[in-house]
Steps between C-alpha positions, in 0.01 A plus 500: 500500500183319502419243768241223453264449782592146532874612560417747772481252799846346399659842479355618824604175672854543373509851621371398837761221537775749409362758762476215752873403450610863524315529843644169632842618397453839669386334812789257504740788454362711777503195727862428425595859561322493849671177590843644417423822694392316812786246476745782500340645827518138656879491414551843662306389816713175531826700450397743773423215745835329425682829555323560829590140618861559391515828699339335811741209501812728416396735783456223763850361401669840527322575840590156638873528406541868607265559806419157651849356496385183332691323227192375308126543508209259446136528487187370326142591408167320540162542348301337794205718591657796316859603423791475749851577437792473748866569473769413767866568539733209629 
């Protein structure tokens, strides 16, 4: 296969463009894989927080009904100057 000197820049340009597209596709695939991996950890973290919240509320309700003699419980939380949580039996 013979290549003329005038065709060489066009062939190199085509090869470089193809290589550039391959590198861009590789970078996109790696970024997508990283996003999926970290989104999964975020979902696990949110699930753990929800489970802890449920355990806290269920424990307070059980304690209130069995130990404190109350018929219901109430409470709340605030974010003023930090985190505050209170639970009360009535």
